[in-house]
N, C-alpha and C positions, 0 to 999 in steps of 0.2 A: 551482559548476562546471557544473551542468546548463544554466544560461543560456549560459555560454561555449561549451559543446559544441553547444548548439542553434544558436547563431549560426554556428559552424564548419560544422555539417552543412548549413545553408542555403547557405552560400557554396560548399562543395565538391560538394554533391549526392551525397556518398558515403554513402548511407543504409545499405547493407549492410555495408561495411567498418567503419563506426562501431558498428553494432549488434553485429557479430561480435566486434570487439575488446573492447567492453564486457562481453559475455557471457563471453569467455575469462577476463578478469580476475576477474569475479564468481564463476564456478563453480570456478575453480582455487584462489582464495584461501581459501575456507571449508574444503575438504578438507585443504589444506596445514596447517591448525591441528593436525592429527593428528601432524605432525612436530615441533611445538614442544615443547621440554622442559618439565618440571614447573615450573621457575622462569623460563621464557622468556616472561614476560608482555609484555616490550617487543616481541619478535617477533610475538606474538599481536596486539598493538595495531597494529603495522605492517601485518599481513595484513588486519585489519579496515579500515584506511584504504585499502588496495588494493582491497578488495571494494567499498567505497563509491565509490571512483573509477570502478570498472567500471560501477556503476549510473549514475553521472553521465554517462559517455560514451554508454551504450547507450540511456538512457530517451528523450531527445528524438528520436533517430533511429528507435527502435522504435515509439514512439507515432505518429510521422509516417507510417511504413510502414503501420501499422494504419489510420490515417485515410484513406490512399489506397485501401486494400482495402475499407474500410467503406462507401465510396460505392456498392459493388455490392449491398449487402444492407440498408443502413440503419445510420446511425452508432451510435445507441444500442444497437440489437440486436447489432451487431458487437462493440462494446467490452464489452457485457455477456457475450457468448459467450466473448470472450478472457479475461475475468475468471473466468468459470465454469471454463474449462480451467486457468487459473492457480491457482485455489483448490483444484481437485481435487489438483493437485500439492502445494499448501500443506497439504492434509489428509493426503495419503499420506506426506509427509515426516516429520511428527511421529509418525505411526503406525509408520513404519519404524524410527525411532529408539527408540520405545517397545519394539518387538520386540527390537531390539539390546540395550537395557538389561535386558530381561526374560531373555534367554538368555545374556548375558554376565555370568555370576554370579561369575566369578573375576577377581581383580585389584582394584586400588584404584579409587576414584571417578574419579581422573584418567585411568586406563587405559581405563575404560569410556567416558568422554567422547571420548577419542582414537579409540577404535574407531568411535564414532558419526560423528565427523567424516570418518574414512577411508571409511566406507560411502557418504558423500555424493558421492564421486568418480564413482560409477557413474551416477547420474542426471545429473551434470554433463557427463560424456562423451557421454551420449545427447543432451543438449541441443545440444551443439556439432555433432554429426552431423546432427541434424534441421535446424539452421540452415543448414548448408552445402547440404543437399539442397534446402531451400526456395529458397535464393539461386540455385541452379542452375536450378530450375524457373521462378522468377519473377525474372529478373535486373534488371528495370526496373520496380519497384513503382509509380513515379510515373505510369506509363501507365494504371493502373487508374482514375485520376481525370481526367476531360477537362480539357484546358488551357482557362483562361479566355479569352474573346474578346479581352480587352485586359489588359495588365499592371496589377496592382493593388498598389501599394506598401504595405508594412505600416505602420500607424500605430495608436496606442493609442486606439481608438474608445471612446466613453463606455460603451457596453454591456460592452466587454471590461474596462475599468477597474473598473466596478461589480462585475463578475463576479469579478475577481481579489480585490477587497476582501472580497467575500462568502466566497470559499473560504479566504481568509487567516484570517478570524474563525473559520470552521469548524475549520480546522487548529489554531488557537490553543487552542480549547476541547476538542479531541478528545484525550483522555488516551491516552498511549502504552501499549501492552499490557505493557511492562516494569513500569510502576507497578502495573497490575492484578495481574500475576504476583507482585510483591513483597508486595502486600496479601494475596493469597490464601495465600501461603506463610506469612505471619505469623499469620494468623487461623485457617486451616482445616487446615493439615497438623499431624499429631500431634507431629512432632519440633519444629516451631517453637513451637507453642502450649503444649506440655507437658501437654495435656489428653488423657487416655486415651480419653475419651468422644467426642473429635472424630470427625466423620463419616468413615467409611472411604472415602467416595466421592472425597475429595480427599486425596491424599498425593503425595510427591515423584515416585512412579512414574506417576501419572495426570495430572500437570500438563501434559505435552505433549498429552494427549487433550483437555483443555479448549480449548487453542489450536486443535487440529484441528477440534473442533466449531464454534468461531467461524468457521473458514475455510469450513466447509460452509454455514453461514448466509450468509456473505459471498458465496459462489458463487451461491446461489439469489437473494439480494437483487440482485446485479449483473444477472442475467438479467431479473428482473421490472422493475426500475427502468430498465434499458436499453430495454426495449420501451416503457415509459411515456414515456421521453424522446423517442422517435420520434413520439409522439402529442401530448405536452404541452410539449415543449421544456424550457427551464431550470426551468419551474414544477415539474417532477417532483422537483427538488431540495428543494422546500418540504416535500413529503410525506415524503421520506426523512429529512430533518433532524428534522422533528417526531417521527418514529417512533424515531430513534436517540438523540436528545439526552438522554433520561432514563436512559441506561445507567449513568451515574456514580451516580445515586441508588440504583439497585438493587444495584450492586456494592459501594459503600462505605458506604451509610447503613443497610443492613439486615444484621444478623448471622444470615443465613439461607442455606442451600444453594440452595433454589429461587429466591430472589431473586438470588443470585449467578449461577446458570445463565441466568436471564432477562436479567440485565444484560450478560453476555458475549454472549448471542445478539443483543441490540440493538446492542452494539458491532460485531458482525459485519455487521449491516445498514448501519451507517455506513461501514464499510470497503468494503462492496460498492458502495454509491453513489459513494464516493470514487473507486474504480477504474474505474467505468463511465461514469456521467453526467458527472462532472467532466471527464474526458478527452474525451468525445464533444462536449461543449459547445465546447471550444477549437477543434475542427476546423470548426465552423460559424461561428466568429467571426473566424478568421484565414485570409487567402488562402493558396492552395497554395504559392506561391513563398516564403512566410515561415513555414510551418507549424512547422518545427522550432524557430525562434526563439520562436514563440508558446508551444510546449510548454516551452521552456527558461524563459521568464518564469513560466509556470504552476508548474513544478516548483520553481523558485528561491523564489518567494513562498510557496508552500505549505510548503516545507521550512524556511525561515527562521522562519515563524510557528509551525510545529509545534515547532521547537526552543525558541523563546521560551516558548510555552505549556507545554511539557513541563517546562522549568526552573522556571517559576513554580508550576505545579501540584504538582511534586515538592517544592518548598519549602513550599507550603501544607499538604501531607500531614503534615509534621512539626509544623506549628503548629495547624492546624484543618481536619479532614476536611470538616465542613459547609461551610466557606468554599471549599475546593477544589471540592466538588461544585457549589456555587452559581456559581462563576466558569466552570466547565466548561459547565454548561447555559446560562448567560447568553450566553457567547460564541457558542455554536452557534446559539442561537435568534435572536441579533442579526443573524446572517448572512441570515436569511430575507427581511427587507425589501430587502436589497441584491440578492438573487436576483430578486425581483419587479420591482425597478427596472430591472435588466439586461434582463429579459424584455420589459418595456414599451418600453425603448429599441429593442430589436430589432424589435418589432412596428411601430414608427414608421418604420423604414427603408424 
């Protein structure tokens, strides 16, 4: 649906309405989970679909607005700064829920989670207010980027095709955090492992803090690699991929808390690069008039291959963890030659 709404955004040029509509669906659906009954899993599933639809509506339009504004300061730097702010929120969110779980000692586990979802209505409401204020202050974001001297129709140039192929391989091999969380829960938490001597560093209460830590690394990496992109272009992806690709080895191959923490940190590096460089590159390859379509293609391809990779890697987890680690690392590293070929094609233009 991100491709569909990307095309629609380019046709209508309704950047702000699409962004705000998507955010409203996104930030209302998650707190609404607090209203779902203990056996209302069908309603919970429906709300999650609404939440994902909200993301599909907002992402191409939001990234396009960002690409217009990024021309003022540098594309990589701007997307890196956006990801820094985004991940500060992603850090504070789990910490907030950790505090809610810490102080909400009465009630069942279901009631505690309901309280957590309800609390998320507060940052959701602040988000919508900030969006409306920003729209009022900058009603025409497309004016940030100068109009091209002549109309350039969108077509799939070779550099863009190679780039999409590269990011698709990266997405295929990038293990979703839910699999990491399941693995950590099985091996490291006392309740799941049944081992009294399991490290107290990891338990059901501190699991949100592991994700929060990964988001902090994500934020720092986005800023660093965003600056690097402005100097090195797509080649910056080579360095970020080389650094993050071994995360699966440390998380899944070593039964060690230090290795686990290092692996999660490297996973955060990969996420930071994904949210800064990957998006910045699209803005330099796709003309202004078709930018949302370009982001729609990017998001669609990335999402499809992340889904396929997550399905395969999840299946391999039950069969052979070494095979899962090998496929994950191989897919990510295979993307590097495609990044280099895309950069070479751009240099020849």
